[in-house]
N, C-alpha and C positions, 0 to 999 in steps of 0.2 A: 505544400504543406510540409513543416520540419520538424517535428518531436526533439525537444531537450528535457532534461530538468530542470523544474522550475528554481532549483537555488543556482544555476549556470546564469541565469539571466537575471537573477531576484535584484532590482535595487537597480539596475540600469537606465541610464537616459537616452540610449542608442543601441541598439542591438547589430553586428554584422555578421555574417556568416562567407565563409571563403569555400570553395568547390573546386577539385586541385583535379579536375577534368575542364575546357573551356580555358576561359579565360585568367583563371586563376585571379579574378581582382577580388576586394573586399565588397559584398554587396550588404545597402541596408535593408533589413528584413523590418517587415511589424509584428508586431504580438498581438496575437489573434484571443486568446485564453490561457490562466495559466489556474494548475492544481497544486498548491501547497502540500494537502495532506497527503496526495498520491505522486508530489514533487514531477510532476509533468507542464511542460511550457510548448504551448501550437505555436508556431511560428510560419510567417506566410511572405516566401520570397516574390520580387517581382519578376526575373525569369529560372530558367531552368537552364544553363547553358547544355550545346549540345555532347550529346554522348552521358551525360550526366540522368542516370537510369533510379528509379524507386525502390525499396525494399520492400520484400513481400513476406507477409506477418507467417509464422509459423503457428505450430498446435502448441500440445502443454511439453514441458521440458521432461526428460528422464533420467534420471538416478544413476550416472554412472557414463551419460550419454557426452562426448566431444564437442566441444563449443571454442570459439572464436570472438575476441573484445575485439574491437578497433576504434582507434580513439588519437589522443594527440598530447598523449602527457608529456608537458619539458616540450615543447616544441616541436616534439617528434611523431611523424605520422607510424603506427605503430600497431601491429598487429598479434596479439599474444594465443597460446592455447592451451586450454586446460580441460574439466571434468562438472559435469553437476553432482554438486556435494550433497543438498539434503532439498527438499520441497515444502518441509514446513519449519520455519523459523518464528521469530519474535512478531513476526507480521504474517499473516496469509498472506499477502499481497504481494511480498520477496521470494526467490530462493536463493541458495547456496550454492559458489562455486567457489571451483580451486584456481580459477582464471587469474594472472596478473592484472589486477586493477591499480591504478594510479591516477593522484588528482593530473585532470585533461583526459579523463577515459568519461566523468559522467556525462550524460546523454546520448554516450555513444551505445552501437548496438551489440546483442551477444548473437553471435551466427551460430546454426546449427552445420553439417555437415551437409545438409540440401543448402546453405547459401537462407535460410531463412530466419528473420528474426524473431525469436523464442521472449527476449529482454530488453529491457533498458536498464544497461550499467547505471548503479545508482548511489551504493554505500561504498565504505568503505571503514575499518572499525582496525584503528593501528593500532600494531603488537598484537594482534591477534590470530590476524592473517586470514581476517573473514571478509569478505568480496557477496554482494548482495543486489541482487540485477531483478527488474521490475517486472512479473510475469505481463507478457506482452498481450493475454488478454485484456487484462485490465486496462490497458493503456486503449484497445479497440474499445469498448465498454463507455471510458471517460472520451474518447474521444470527439463525439455526437456534443456532447456538453461544454467542450472546449470553444465548439465552434460558434455556440449559439450561447453562451454564457462570458463574460470577461473575467471574470474568475468563482471556480466553482471550488463548491465546500461540500464536507460532507458530517453527516448523522452521528453522532456516538450516544451510550448512554448517561453518562456520565456516574457510573461508576463499574469498578471490576467486575471480569468474572471469567469463570474457566468449567470445564466439565471435572465434575466431583469425581472421577478415576482420575484425572491428575492433581486431586488434591491429598497432600501428606496426611498424615494422621494426626500430628499437631496441630493443623489447621482446626479439627473441629472439638478438639481438646482446647485448645486455647478460645474457641468459641462459645463452647459449651455446646457442644453439638452430638448429637449421634451417629457413632464409628461402628461399624460401616453403615453409610448414609442408606436409610429405609428406601432410596427412590432416588436413581440415577438421573442426570440433567445438567443442565449450565446455573451452574449458583453463583449468586453474588458472594464475591471474597473481598471488597473494599470499597465502602464508600468515600464518595465527596461530597463533603461536610454541607457546601454551598448551591449544589446543585439540586435542580427541581425535582430530581429521583429520592432526595434526602429528605426535601421536606415532605415529596408524596409517601413519606414514611412504607421504603423498601430500607430491608435489611440485611444482613448479613447473615447469610446463610439460607434466602429465599432461593426458591428454583425459578427460571424463567422457562414456562411451558409455551407462552403464546407469544405475536407482536400481532396486532392488529387481526385478531383471529387468526395466523398463520401461523401452526406450528412450527417451533423451532426445536431441533434435532441435537445439537451440539452448540459450542461454543464458537467458532467458527461460521457458522450459519446465521447464530445472530449476529456477531460484527459485520458480515457481508452484507446482511440485509439492511442493516444501517446504515454501513455504509454509501452501499448502491443507489437506494429505496428514496430516502430520507436527506433532508438537509439540516442544520443550525435551526432551532426555531420551532421546529414543526412536534405537531404533538401525538403518542402514540400509546394505545392502552397495551401496557405486558398484561398478560391472566398469568399471575403466580402462587406458586404454591410454599404454603409453610408450615411444615407437622403433615398434619389431615387436613386444612384450612385451603381452601382453592378461591385466591380475589382478582382484583383488578384494579390496577393504577395507573393514573394517566400522569404520562409526564415530558415534562418538554427536553427536546434532546438540545445537546450541547457541537461544537466542535470537534469534531477527530481530529486527534493531532497525531503524528506518527511515533514509535518508541524510539524510531533512528534519531538523534539528538545532532551526533556528529556523520556531515556528509563531506566526499571527498568535492572535486573544483573542477 
């Protein structure tokens, strides 16, 4: 099996891989499953040439850790050195590195000094010198679904949310909400007017307490639970708080989409 980015193979009629040990021929491979939201695709090769070994998955990266990116940018086999910069980004499923990554690095591994794969190189933001890799732990979680399902999809709430501690005072003033908030938690910050959540009368300023009676501590936990445990179209029951009122709302989830729009190739 071979993992790569979904955007590398998306729209392809036939997919080929080349091993740089062994015969170096182009081998046609099968697409087993893909996950556009996580930007992962799983391929199956008919043979594995002699001398080619599989990667070992490592643990969570550490800030400041030395890392190496392998890839094939502009037709050149390359390895670049860098460091892990940050673990909390616009999406909790990615971490930031300063390792040089160019078009052609997508779907390649990010190794630590133990030669363990800790990330799947996925996103560059041109002009910002920002490069993002998918945490390998999420790839591991999704792999069994990729083997079972041709297309993997993930659930999302249909509204934006954030920890109250991360919200500026101007947000509370704009929406006529008490500042500082009387209760800290996961607050609804913006509604998508066409979603089931909007029709269920979820409002900006509501605090999400539980999902299907499971307590939610922070915004990352809510995003992760919906992403990993639920699919689009499923119904979940949100326990919410508005002022002193505690109530439940049943909503139908929408499909999760990545906050990153432009990816490398």
